[in-house]
N, C-alpha and C positions, 0 to 999 in steps of 0.2 A: 504493499499499500504506500508506494512512494509519493502519491499525490495526496494522501491523507494528511491531516494537520499534525503539527508538533504540539503536544500537550505539555505544559510546564506546571508542575506543582508549585504554587506561589502563595506565600503567606507574609510577604513584606520583610522577611529576615534577610540578612546579608547573604546567606547561602542560597536563598531563593533568587536573589538578584544575580548572583553568579550563574546559577542555572539558566536564568532568562537570557543572559548575555551569550551563553553557549548555544542555546536554542536559536537565537537570532542569527548567530554565525552559521549554524547548520542551514537555516532557512535561506540565507544569502546564497548558498551553494546549490540547494535543492529546489528552491522556488516554492516550498511548502508554506502554507499559512501557519501562524503561531497562535495558540490559545492559552492564556493564563487561567489556571483553575485554582481558585481559593475554595477550600472545603471548610465550611462553617459548621463546627460541631457544637451543638447545645449540650451543656452538662446540667442536668436538672437539679443537682444537689450543690456542687461546689461552684457552679458558674462556668463560663468559658473564658479562655485566655487568648487574647488577640493583641496585635500591635497597637500600642499607644492607648489602650482602653483598660480600665479596671475590670476585674471579673464581674460578670453580670449574671442575672438569672432570667429565665424564660418568663414572658417574652420581652426581649430587650431590643426594641426597634432602633434605638439610637446606635447601639453597637453594630447592628446589621447595616445601617446606612453608612457608618464609618468604613466597614469592610467593602461595601460596594464602591465607595469613593476611592478607597485605596487601590482596588483592582483596576477601576476605570482609569485612574490617573497613571498607574504604572504602564498599562497597555498604551495609552495615548502618548506618554513620553517616549516609550520605546518605538512606537510607530513614527513619531516625528523625527527621531534620531536615525531612523532606518527607512527612508522613503523607498517605496517599491515592494515592501514586505507587509503583508496583511497581518496585523497583530490585534487581537481582541482579548477580552477578559470576561470571565463568568464566575459567579459564586454558586456553589453547590452546598446542599445540606447533607450531613451524615458523617460517619466515621471516616477520617481522611484516607486511610489505607484502602478501605473497601470501596469508597467512591472512585478513587483514582484507578483502582483495578477495573472497575466496571467501565469507566470512561475509556480505558486503554483499548477496549475491544474495537473502537471506531477510530483510533489514532494510528498514525504511522510510526510515531516515536513518542516516548514519554521521558521527560527530563526532570530530574530532581536534584535539589541540593542535598548535601550529605546530612545536614541537620537543620531543622527549622525551629520555630518558636517552641519552647518547652523542652528543647534538647538539653542534656546535661553535659558539662565539660568533659566528664570521664567517658562519655560514649562517643566513640569515633564516628559512628554512623547512626543516625536516628532510626527508631523502630519503624517509622513509616517507609523510609528508603529500603530497608531490608525486606519488609513484608511485601512491598509493591514489586521489588525486583524478583521476588520468588513467585509471584502469582500473576503478574501482568500478562495481557494477551499480545503485547507488541514489545519490541526491543526497548530496554530501559537504559538511560545514561544517568549515572550518578556523578555529580560534579562537586569537587571539594574546593572550598574557598582557600585561596592562597597558593594554589598550584600554578607556577609560572615556568614555562618551558620555551625552548628555542623555536623560531618559526619554521625551521627545517627538520625538526624532530619527527621521527616516523610514527605512523600508525602501527601498533603492535597487536598481533593476534596469536592466541595460543591454539594449537591444533593437536588432536590426539587420534584422529581417524573416526571419531564418533559423529553421528548425524548432527547434533547441536554444534559441534566444532566446525563442520563443513558450512553450516548456515552462517556461523560467525565469520568464517573466512570470506564469504561473499560480501557480508556487511562491511568488513574491514577494507576489502579491496575497493569497493565503491567509494568509501569515504576518502581513502588515500588518493584515488584517481581524481575525485572532485576537487580536492585541495592541492593537487600536484605535490603530494608528499610521498616519500618512500614508504613501502610496506615491509615490515619486518615480521617474518613468520617464525614462531618459536615452537619447538617440539621437545618435550622432556622425555628422556628414555631411562629405563632402569636396566642395568646390566644383568643378564640372565646367566645360565651356566656357560654360555659361549662367550661371555665378556662383551667386548665391543664389536664382535663379529657380525651382529645383526644390524648394526647402524646403517650400512649401505641400503639395506632393504627398507628400513624406516625412512631414510631420506627419499628413496624412490617413491614411497607411498605419499609423502608430503608433496613432492613434485607433481605427481599424478593429480592430486587434488587441486593443485595450483594451475594446472594447464588451461582449464577453461577461462580462468581469470586473466592469465597472460594473453590469451587470444582476444578477450574482450577489451582489455586495456593494454595495448602493446607498448605504450610509452611509460607504463608503470615500472618504477625501479623496485625490484623485489630482492630481498636477501632471506635466506633460510638458515636458521641456526638450530642445531640439535645439542642439547645439554644434558649431562648426566646428573640431574638434580630433580627436586620435586617441582611439579608445575606451578604451584603457588609461589614458591620462592623465586623461581625463574621469572615469572611475570611481574611480581612486585619489584624485583630488581630492575627489570626492563622499564618499568613505569617511571623511573627517575629521569629518563631521557626519552620520553614519548609524549606525543600530543594526545593520544587516546590509546587505551588498552581494550581489546575486544575479546570476549570469551563467551562460549556457549553456556546455556543455563545449567547443563549437566554434561559431564564427559564420561569416559569409560569408567566403569566401576560404580557409577551412580545408581542408587536404588530407585526403582520406579516410583516409590512413594515420596522421594525427595525432589521437590520442585526446583530447588536451588542447590547446586553442588557445593562441596566444600571449597573448591578453588574459587568459584564465583563469590562466595561469602567472604573469603579472606581478601580477595581483591577489593571489593567495595569497602572493606574495613581499613585496608592498609595501603592501597596504591597511592602514588604521588601525583597522578594525573586522572582525568575523567575516565570512568570505566563504563563500557557498554556491555550489558548482559543481554544476549540475543537468543531467541528461541523461535521455533516454527509456530505459526498460528495454529 
């Protein structure tokens, strides 16, 4: 759904603003419209917590109007600063993670900040980002505030031969080609009884998976690295010099009941750059 909108989880926090900036940059390359989604959750006992407003109780029309104004202004300011990109905002009611998961069914991409309002300093990634990455119907990009990288840093993707990893490879190749960035393909291998003897076969399998994308984007600069380490450690290290790290929602060894694999979870918690978690619809 490349023509579908980019949905941004927005709550007025610094992390949400960083996510919005990333989404606008994506839209500049893809031509997709951007929609800010503020999810307004009423708490019937303790009240709700929002930007610049004291906790309120139901029904608090003043708080709702402030949220509407916040989202409308953020969308208008972003549209003014980025002519040619359609940017709108909407307020939804309900639990944030659940609402964003539902809205993702009609989105081409969902972009989240790593933590929003209510996040605690000790939590590297907020519960909404983790939950939505696990259950969304479309690819999810989690953007961390403060990550600054070189303009020529590559798009990095982890591949392991699984179907989710092949989908992630296509997503990464498209983003790298759009931005005229190099694509770095990483594959972690574990030495078996034969030691490193099987590495040529593993490299050949990676090259075979890459072949359709080399044909589709002949100008794309691609490097392939095989490393004798854990996938998570390999990708976290690579994120220090990457514009984006892309991973499938689950790789080899993932249990059917686990919607988000351990590598994906570790990346969205610890990577130094934005992380895209990609799955088939």
